[in-house]
N, C-alpha and C positions, 0 to 999 in steps of 0.2 A: 569440457563445455568448449562451444567454438563462440567466441566475442562477435564476430564478424555478423553471426547471423543468434542474437542470444534468448532464450528462453527462459520462460517461468517456470522453476524446476521446485520438484519435494521431496522431501528427505528425512526417513525415520528410522533411529537406531532401530525400532521394534524388526524392522528388514533383516538385521542380523543377527550372527549368534552371538552369546552373551560376550563369549569371550575375543570379537572382532569389534564391538561396539564401541572403542572409545577409539582406536584406531581409525574403524571408519570414520568419527566426529571429527578427528583430529584432521583429515584427509579433506574432509568438504569444508571447514568451517576456514582453514587453511591457506584455501585455494582461493573462496569467497574473497574472505575478509583479512584476516591475521593469525599467522602461526601461533603456535601456543602448544602450554601441554594441560593436562586437565586431573583434577582428582577426587571420585565424587567423596564428598558428605555423607554420613551416617549409614544406614545397614539397606535402603533401597536400591535396587541396581539403577545404573546411569541409566537415564534417557533422553533425548533427544529427538525435535522433531523441525523440521524450519521447513517455508519457501522462500527459494534464493533466486538471483541471477544477476550473472557475472558480467559486466557492460564493459566499454572504453573508458577509462577514466574513475569506472563506479561500481563499487560492489552494493549488494543490497540484500539485507536477509533478516527476515520476521523470525523468531523462534521461540518454540516451549524448549527449556531446559533444567533437570532435576538440581538439585541444591549438589553442592561442585564447586572445589580453589581452582583457578584458571591463572596460570602464569606466562608473561611474553620475557625471556630469560636473553641474554648474551645469545645464545643458539640458535634463535628465531627473529633476531634481525637483520631481515632479507629486502627490508621496507623502507623508506623515507613516510608513505604516505602515511594520512590522521584517519581516524577513528570514530564517529561520535554515532554512540548509544545512547537507545531512547526508553526508556522504563511504558511497558506495555500496560503492565501488568503483574501481580503477584508479588513476591517479595522483596524487598530492597537489598540494594546489595553495596558493597564497599569495596572503589577503586583506588588501587596506590600507584602512584605516577610521579618520578621527579621531586619525593618528599611532599607529595602534596597525599589529601587523604577527600574524594567527594563519595558523596550520596547518591545512587540512582535507584529515584524510586518512580510510580506511576507519576506520567505528565512531564515527569524531568530529564535531562539528559548530560550525556560526560562527554569531552573531549580528550583520546586519546592519542599518542604520539608512537608509531610504529619502530621509529627506532630506537626507541626509549624501553630498559624493563617496566615493567609494569605487575601487578597483581591483582585477581578481580575475585572476592570473594561472593559467594551467593549464599547465603542461609537455609536457602528454603527454594522451592519452584519458580520460577521467574519468567517472565515473557518480555523479553529484549526486541529489540529492532537495531540492527546492527547497519553504520552506512560509511563505505571506505571512500575517501576520496585522497586525491594527488598532492603531496605539500606545494607544488607550482599553483594547482588550480585555486588556494586556499588564502596560501600567499600573498596571492597579487591581491587581495580583498579583505583581507583581515591583517592589520598592524599587530606586531607584538604575538603572532600565532602561538609561539612556543609558551609562552606565559596562563595561557589560559590553559593549559593543559590539567588535566585530572581537576576540573572545580567544578562543582555542581552549578548546571543551569537549568535555572526556574523554568519553570513555566510561563510560557507566552501564544499568543495570535499566530506567530510563526514555525512556532515547535510545533502545533495542533494542523498547520497547515502542511506542513512537512510531512507529518503523518500520516494524514489521511490522504496526500496524495500517492505514498506508495502502496497505500494500501488500496488504490485504482489500478495501481503497475500490476498486481497478482494476476486483476483478468484481463490480461491484455494478452496472455500465453507467449506466440513470438512475433518480435520485429520485427517491420522492416524499415531500414537503416533511416530513412528521415525522423518515422516517428523514432527510434533509440537515438539517436541526436536530439530532440526537442525532448526526452526524457530526461537525456543525462543533464542536457543546460538549465531544466526547471529544478532538479532537484540539486545542481551546485548553488543556484540562486538562493533556494528557500535555506537549506544550509548556511550561508551567509550569510544569511538577516536573522538565523539563529542564533547566530557567533556572534552577531552587534555589528555587523558592516556599517560604515560612516560615509559620508560624504557621495562621492559620486559614485564607489562602488555598492552602496545602498541605492541610491535611485537607480541605480541598472540593471539592481537584481528587483525593485519592486516593480521596473514594467515589464516583465515576465513570468517570475517564479511563481508567487503569489496569484497571480490571474490566471495561469492556466492552474492550480491548486484551487482556487475557487468553482473554475468550472468543472472540473472533477467531481471537485463534492456536490454541486447543482446536479448532474446527471448520474451520481449516485444516489442522492435525496430519492430522484423521479423514480432511479430502479430498486428504490427499497419499499416504497411508499406509493407506488402507484397503486395497487389493490384499492386504496382510501377512498371512496368518492369525495372525500371532502378537500384531498391534496391541492392546494394552491399557490401561483405564485408567491403570497404573501405567506403561507406557512411555511414554504422553504426558503423564503429569505428570512424569517423570524430564527429558523432554526441554524444559519449559518453567520447570523448576526450582521447581514448588509440590507440591502433596500431593494423593495422588487423593483424597481428602475434597473439595479444594478444587473441583476438576476436576468432582466429582459436584453440588455445591451450584453451578457458576456452571453447568453443563447445565441444572438445574431450572427457571433462568429461560426457558429454550427451551422447556420445557414436554415435553422430548424426554432418555431418557436416554441413555447414552452407548451401551450397545448397540445402542437405536432409531436414533444415527444412523450407526450403525457399518453397521448393517444396510441403513437408507435408502440410504447411498451408493452400496453395493456389487449392489445390486439396480440400482438406476439406471445404472451402469457395467456392467451383463449386457442390461440392455434397449437399450442404447448399442449394444453390440458384435452384438448378434442382425438390429440394423436394418441395419448396418453391409454393404456389400456386400462388402467384402474381407474380412471374417468368414464370407459365407456358406458355405463349406466345413470350417468348422470342427467339431466336435464341439461338440452342450453343454454338455456332461464339462470342456472343456475353457476354452470361457468363463468355468465357474462358477469353476475354478479359477482361473483368471486373476486373476479380479478377487476372490478373499481366498475363497471356499467349498470347506470339505475335505470336506463331507459333501453329497452330488448331492441326495439324499433329502431333506433339510432346504433346500437351496437350491430343490428343487421347489416344497414344501407354501410357506416364504415368498414363494417368487414368483409363486403362484397369490393368496398371501392379499393379498400386496399389489399387484398390475395387477388381479387377476379373470380372468388367464388362463396359460397357461401358457408356458416359454419358448417352444413350437413355435407356438403360434399368432402370436407377436409376430414371430415369425422370419419368419415365411408372411401377416403382413400380414390375418392375420385380427380385428386383434383390438386397439384403441389402450390405449398402456400411458399407466394412470392418474397424475395428479402423487400427490406423498406427500402421505400425510394426517398 
């Protein structure tokens, strides 16, 4: 993994023979988040799937892991980084470190210190998000950092923003250096807010991380719901617990309005279906309706203006679809 040209990668123990799965898991998890050992619980074969990215000063991994017991012992103490574990779903797990116990469950988080031994017990399959950040980054923002390890961090708006922002990173694929540095800074800001940064540190973090996370959430909401003809600024704002004006203000940073983003997404989806052999026998009217248009005449005008070709041209391969302007 080259941290200077990072890519979002996928891993599954299903790709390995049973006798090599634990070793493969240890290698990929240890090189991205933290080195440790693992023992499966129960009679079912150990299984682990992950989407991950190894960045400078940041490791990210969203995974599905079967029941197991994981421990980070003296032989694994090669770093003083911190790991924030967030429960995305599945069973709760117990985290023990520095004489304290914490319960990691859905919507909650736990901070652990890579420089101290720790034990994590997952009694059943779970879906955690793991975020590794250097001590120096957090210590500069969070007083008494070591005292916050192995304590349950309750659900909060900051934690929800953090998880939604990381989810958008998985769609990015490879990242250019400028985008990479922005992503790292935004995650650092959001983690600082989750951990309770105060004073100047909190003010600085709030200027960047939450704003970027909310913009990503708005764009994701448009992507997910563009086929709904009732999609509106008000609906997106209500879902994200912000005002419609705030949605407009954030989208100004992209140089495109809410309407433009929705229209572009619908047209791109229509073009994809027109080129899809499985949709070859479907009427263009049906495709327009499927992607969110209720007016066929408007769809045809917008499509031609956007791509410089008619829907029939795209379907017949007579003209390539242009990239969105």
